[in-house]
N, C-alpha and C positions, 0 to 999 in steps of 0.2 A: 931582422926586420921589425920595425916598430909596430906595436899593437895599437890600432886606432879605434878599437871598439869602445863604445860608450860604457863607462863603469856603472853597472846597474846590479840590483839584486832582484831576482824573481821572487814574487810573494804569492803564496797560495793560502786561501781560507777554505772552509768547508763548502762555500758556494761561489767563489770567484778566484780569478788569478789576475795579477797585474805586476808592474815593475816599478821600482823607485831608484832614483839616482843615488849612488853611494860612492864614497871615497874613504879608503881605510886610513888616510892621513889626515882628513879633515873632519870626518864624522866621529861621533861618540855613541855609546849605547843610548844615552838620553835623546840624542838627535834622531836616531833611528826610531825610537819609541814615538817621538813627536811627529815624524813623517807618517808613520803608520796610523797614528791617531787621526791626523787630518785626512788621510786617504780613506779610512774606514768609517767615515762619518755615518753612513747608512747602515752599518752592520754592528757597531759597538754600543748602540743604545745609550749614548750619553756617557759611557764609561771611558776611562783613559787607558791606553795600552801601557802595560808595565810588566813587572816580573810575573811569570806564570803564563803569559800570553804567547810568547814567541819561542819557536824551536827552529832548528835548521838541519838540513840534510848534509851528511858528509860520510863518504865511504859506505853507502847503503845502510846507514844508521841515522837515527834522529836524536839531536842533542839540544839541551836547554840553552836559552840565551836570557838568563835571569839577572846576572850581576856582572861586575867588572871583571871577575876572574873568568867567567864564561866568555865575555867579550874579548879579552886578551887572547884566548885560545882561538876564537873565531877569526880575529885579525891575522893571527899567525897562519891559520889554515888558508885564508885568502891569499896571503903572500906566497904560500908554498905551491900554489897552482901555476903550472906552466902557462905563460902568456899566450902561447899558441894553441893551448888546449881548449876544447869545447866545454870542459868541466867548469861548473859554476855552483856556488853554494846557493841553495834556495831556502827562503824563510817560509815557515808555516805558522799562521797566526789564528788564534781562537781564544775567545773569552772563556777562561776556565770555569766560570760560574754558569755558563750557558751550555745546554746539551748539544751535542753534534746532531745534525739532521738525520732522521731515520727514513728509510724508503717508505713511500714514494717521493719524499721531498728531494729536491735536487742536491746531488752530491758531486763535488768537484773531484774527478779522478786524479788530479795532480796533488791533492791534499794527502798527507802521508797516511792518514787512517783509512782512506778510501782507495788506496792503490790495490790492484788485483793481487790476491794472494798466490804464491807459487803453486803450480799444479801438483796434485798428489802423484807420487810415483805409480806408474801403471803396473798392474799385477803381472807376474810372469806368465808368458804364453805357453800353451802346451804344444809340443812339436807335433806337426801333422803326421799321422800314420803310426804314431807310437801307441801301443795298446795300454790301457789303464789297468792297474792291479785288479785282479779278480776278487770280488767280495767273498767268494767261497774258498779262496786259496789261503791256507794257513801260512804258507811261506810268504805270500805277499803281505799279509797282515803283520807278520813279524818284521819284515823289511821296513814297512812304513813306520812302525813304532821305533825301530832302531835308528832311523834317520829323520827325526822331527825337523820340520822346516821353520825357520824364524821368519815370520811374516812382517816384522817391523824393521824397516831399513836402518842400517847402522847410523847414518847421519841424523835420522830423526831421533833415535835414542840418545845420541850424544847431545843434540840440541836441547831435548827435554831435561836430561840430567844436568846440563850446565846451568840452565835457568832455574831449575827447581832448587839447586844448591846455592847458587851465587846471586840470583836476582830476586828482588822483592817488588811487589806492585805498590805504587803510590798514586794517589789521586789528590785533586784539589777540592777543598770544601771549606765550610765555615762552622765554627763551634761557638755557641753563645754569641757574644758581641764581636767576635774576631773573625773577619772574612779572609779568604785566600790563604788557607793553611795547607801545606803539603802533609798528607796523612798516609801512614802505612796501612795497607789493606791486607789483613792476614787473619784467616779464620782459625789459626792455631792458638790464638788468644781467646779467652772466654768473653771479656767485656770490652768496654771502651776505656782507654787510658790516656792521660795527659802527663807530660814530663814535668818534673819539679821546676825547671827553668822556665818553661812555658807558663806554668801556673803562676809563678811569681811575677813574671813580666806582664801578665794580663789580669792580675787581681783575682785569680781563682782561690788563692790562699794568701794569708797576710804577709806583708813584706818582711816582718820580723821572724818568720818561720826559721827555726834552727834545727840542727841535727838532734834527733830524738823526738821530733814532732812531725806531724803530717806525712806519715808514710815510711819513715826510716825503719820502724819496727814491723812494718807490714803494710798492705794496701789500705788506703783510706778512702771511704766513699765521700765524694764531693757533691753528691746530690744529682738531680736530673737536669740535663742541659740539652738545648736544641742543637742538632747537627744538620747542616744543609749541604747536600750533595746534589748537583744538578739543579733542577727546579724544585726539589722536594725537601721539606724540613721534617725531621722526626725527632722524638724525644728519647733520650737514652740516659741510663745511670752511668756516671763517669767516675773513674777511680784515679787517684794520684799514684804514679809509679816512678821508679828511678831509671826508666828507659833513657839512654843517653843519645840515641841516634835519631829519634823522631819525636816531634812535638806531640803528635796525636797518633794513637794506634786504634784502628777500628777492627774489633774482634767479632766473634760469632754472634753476639747480640745484635750488632749492626747488620751483619750478613743476613741473618734470619729476618730481621724487620724489613729490610729493603729487598729481600729475595735475590741476592747477588748471584749472577750467573757468569761463569768464565769459560773460555775456550782453551782446552789443553794444548792446542797447536799454536795459538796466538795468545800469549800471556798478557798482551795489552788490550785484548778484547774483553771488556767488562760491561755488563748490562744490569741495570736495576730492574728486576722482574716485576716489581709492584707498579711501575709506571712505563716500562719499556724503554727508558732512557739509556743511551750508550754513553758511558762516562769516559772522559779523556784520561787514560791511564799511562803511566810511564814506569819502565823497569829501572830499578836503581841497584847498583852493585857497590857495596860499602867496602872501603879499604882502610887499614890502620896506617899509622905514621911510617911503617916500613914497607907499605905497598901490598901487604898481605890481605887477602879477601876476608872480610868479617861476615860470618854466617849468622843471619837472624833466625833463631829457632822459634 
């Protein structure tokens, strides 16, 4: 049977939902950006939709739609959906330089960050009529000690272990004159660091810097630079590093200055305690050329 449904993409922002006409044979990533830019005239405050703005839902996860590689996968996933299925990919759009609304501001429950969290497992119920161990009974006390109960569900422990070992938090922000930079948020580092490639590309160090200079023999202090995350800009001492995976690493000095608060059950829930802003955070799992997971320590 031929599917006569209008080819559309459902779009959700923190405050609204709508749909745009879409064709995976005629549209491109840039044309999707253009459609969203026109549609979001009242929400984007003069900015143009581009990399860092758009994510999409697939198999109960949220994925980036930042470049042509992301878009190729997006199209392939569109084509893999059974025409008779009700399953559709939904876009989630948000300016990475703007904070998401906090209660009591209106929050769209269809936006991926505002979806209700899974209910916590109920505690085990006591069987009616069964007597509890006597406090005065030495035998009962020994029995209780010999059979300790694990109150943490196995699936929760596996979830936390997986993400703590394989996933790292990343956020969007600006450093110095450079906006919209994806930054690693990790308090296991002491300071704020930028990679050599990023420093060369944006003029933080001279273009003729060579091995043996600017950090190859150790960390080099590049001075104090403004870092903007959300609406707030703070000043931090920045060091050059040889980190190959991320352009910018925000360590403990940033965490302490912005009073970063995280949720151990939802690793994407990041709040700046100094202003109460909730920051758009994404978990990233790094893999090498052989597909092996790279652990960022």
